[in-house]
C-alpha positions as CSV (number, residue, x, y, z in Angstrom):
1,M,-0.2,0.0,0.1
2,I,1.5,3.5,-0.9
3,N,-1.1,6.0,0.9
4,G,-0.6,9.6,1.1
5,A,-2.2,13.1,0.3
6,F,-3.0,14.3,-3.4
7,G,0.3,15.4,-4.9
8,S,2.7,13.3,-2.2
9,G,3.9,11.1,-5.0
10,K,1.9,7.8,-4.8
11,T,1.3,7.1,-8.3
12,T,4.7,8.2,-9.5
13,T,6.3,5.8,-7.1
14,A,3.9,3.1,-7.8
15,Q,4.7,3.1,-11.4
16,M,8.4,3.5,-10.9
17,L,8.4,0.6,-8.2
18,Q,6.3,-1.6,-10.3
19,P,8.8,-2.8,-13.1
20,L,11.4,-3.4,-10.0
21,V,9.0,-5.9,-7.8
22,A,9.2,-9.0,-9.4
23,N,5.7,-10.5,-10.6
24,S,3.7,-7.2,-9.7
25,M,1.1,-5.0,-10.9
26,I,-0.5,-1.8,-9.8
27,F,-4.0,-2.1,-8.2
28,D,-5.6,1.2,-8.2
29,P,-9.1,1.6,-6.1
30,E,-9.8,4.5,-7.7
31,E,-11.1,2.3,-10.8
32,I,-13.7,0.6,-8.4
33,G,-14.9,3.9,-7.0
34,L,-15.3,5.5,-10.4
35,M,-16.9,2.1,-11.6
36,I,-19.3,2.6,-8.5
37,W,-20.4,6.2,-9.2
38,K,-21.4,5.3,-12.7
39,L,-23.4,2.0,-11.7
40,I,-25.2,3.0,-8.5
41,P,-27.5,6.1,-8.9
42,E,-27.3,9.1,-6.0
43,S,-31.0,8.2,-5.5
44,M,-30.1,4.6,-4.5
45,R,-27.7,5.8,-1.8
46,P,-28.1,6.2,1.9
47,I,-27.9,9.6,2.8
48,H,-24.2,9.2,4.5
49,E,-23.0,7.9,1.0
50,L,-24.0,11.3,-0.7
51,T,-21.0,12.9,-0.8
52,D,-18.3,14.0,-3.4
53,D,-16.0,11.4,-2.1
54,F,-16.5,7.8,-3.2
55,Q,-14.8,6.6,-0.8
56,D,-18.1,7.4,1.9
57,I,-19.5,4.6,-0.4
58,E,-19.5,1.6,1.9
59,L,-19.2,-0.8,-1.4
60,W,-16.3,0.7,-2.5
61,R,-14.5,-0.4,0.6
62,M,-16.3,-3.6,0.3
63,L,-15.0,-4.3,-3.4
64,T,-11.7,-2.9,-3.1
65,V,-10.8,-5.6,-0.8
66,Q,-12.7,-8.5,-2.7
67,V,-11.3,-7.5,-6.2
68,A,-7.6,-7.1,-4.5
69,G,-8.1,-10.7,-3.3
70,E,-9.9,-12.0,-7.1
71,I,-6.7,-10.3,-8.9
72,K,-4.1,-12.0,-6.3
73,K,-5.9,-15.4,-6.8
74,K,-6.0,-15.2,-10.4
75,Y,-3.0,-13.8,-11.4
76,Q,-0.7,-14.6,-8.4
77,K,0.9,-11.2,-8.8
78,H,1.8,-8.8,-5.5
79,L,-0.1,-5.6,-5.8
80,I,1.3,-2.5,-5.6
81,V,-1.6,-0.1,-4.1
82,P,-1.3,3.6,-4.6
83,M,-4.3,5.3,-2.8
84,T,-5.3,8.2,-0.6
85,L,-6.8,6.7,2.7
86,Y,-6.9,9.0,5.1
87,K,-10.0,8.3,6.9
88,E,-9.6,5.6,9.4
89,E,-12.5,3.5,9.3
90,N,-11.8,2.9,5.2
91,F,-8.1,2.6,6.2
92,N,-8.5,-0.3,9.0
93,Y,-11.2,-1.7,6.6
94,I,-8.9,-2.1,3.8
95,Y,-5.6,-2.7,5.5
96,N,-7.0,-5.5,7.4
97,G,-9.1,-7.0,4.6
98,F,-5.1,-6.9,2.6
99,K,-3.7,-8.3,5.5
100,E,-6.2,-11.4,5.1
101,L,-5.1,-11.4,1.9
102,D,-1.4,-11.4,2.4
103,E,0.5,-11.5,5.6
104,E,3.6,-9.8,4.0
105,L,1.6,-6.5,3.6
106,Y,3.6,-3.3,3.5
107,H,1.9,0.2,4.3
108,F,4.0,3.6,3.3
109,C,2.3,6.8,3.8
110,L,4.1,9.4,1.6
111,V,3.7,12.7,3.8
112,A,4.8,16.1,2.8
113,S,4.2,19.6,4.2
114,E,0.9,21.5,2.9
115,N,2.8,24.1,1.0
116,T,5.1,21.2,-0.9
117,L,1.4,19.3,-1.6
118,Y,0.4,22.6,-3.3
119,N,3.2,22.9,-5.4
120,R,3.1,19.6,-6.6
121,L,-0.6,19.9,-7.5
122,V,-0.1,23.1,-9.5
123,K,2.6,21.2,-11.2
124,R,0.5,18.5,-12.4
125,G,-1.9,20.7,-13.4
126,D,-4.9,20.7,-11.0
127,K,-7.3,23.1,-10.5
128,V,-6.1,25.4,-7.6
129,G,-9.1,25.6,-5.2
130,G,-10.2,22.3,-6.3
131,W,-11.3,18.7,-4.9
132,S,-7.4,17.7,-4.4
133,F,-6.5,21.6,-2.7
134,Q,-9.6,21.1,-0.7
135,R,-8.4,18.0,1.2
136,T,-4.8,18.9,1.4
137,A,-5.1,20.1,5.1
138,T,-7.4,17.4,6.2
139,C,-4.9,14.8,4.6
140,V,-1.8,16.6,6.3
141,E,-3.2,16.5,9.7
142,A,-4.7,13.1,9.3
143,F,-1.7,11.2,8.4
144,R,0.3,12.7,11.3
145,K,-1.4,9.7,13.4
146,D,0.7,6.7,14.2
147,I,-1.8,4.6,12.3
148,F,-0.9,5.8,9.2
149,Q,2.9,4.4,10.0
150,E,5.3,3.9,8.0
151,H,5.6,7.5,7.2
152,V,7.7,8.3,4.2
153,I,8.8,12.4,4.3
154,T,9.0,13.2,0.8
155,D,9.3,17.1,0.7
156,H,13.2,17.0,-0.1
157,L,13.3,13.4,-2.0
158,K,13.1,12.5,-5.5
159,P,11.0,10.0,-6.8
160,T,14.2,7.4,-7.2
161,E,14.8,8.1,-3.6
162,I,11.5,7.5,-2.2
163,I,11.6,3.7,-4.1
164,D,15.0,3.4,-2.3
165,L,13.8,3.6,0.6
166,I,10.6,1.1,0.1
167,L,12.8,-1.3,-1.4
168,K,15.4,-1.2,1.4
169,R,12.6,-1.3,3.7
170,V,10.6,-4.3,2.3
171,H,14.3,-6.4,1.4
172,N,15.4,-5.8,5.0
173,N,12.1,-7.4,6.1
174,D,12.8,-10.4,4.1
175,E,16.1,-11.3,5.6
């Protein structure tokens, strides 16, 4: 699991890490969220699921774990999962579900200052003041919690340095 705020480097890290991890693939739960939005009309959702965040839809959590399990079973791949999971209920559900699928689960939370995240969001072309910007402060605050360990502070790291830290940690644990 590669967790972190929008602009923390999750997708870049996952894409660069994937060729370096034998027998692996990227599994992006955002695709499940987008599918659910298309499939389940707002009129069918309970009031607490009528938000602008598909992660508030209980089915998203459930399907994320189930689809990951089916992919692992069918294709026998290590999954590299980039996602922004800052709500503890969602994190606990998915982390514990993934842990049942694979005892060798690793969770890395890429953290950076609000200023760094804002600069990265602008650089990648996100609309200033848009959805990802609106969640930056909330994510920065949430990811300070110990539950989101293992933290990788990315403010002054290049993507290759993040990859090196992750691989070193994974390889040290394998020994």
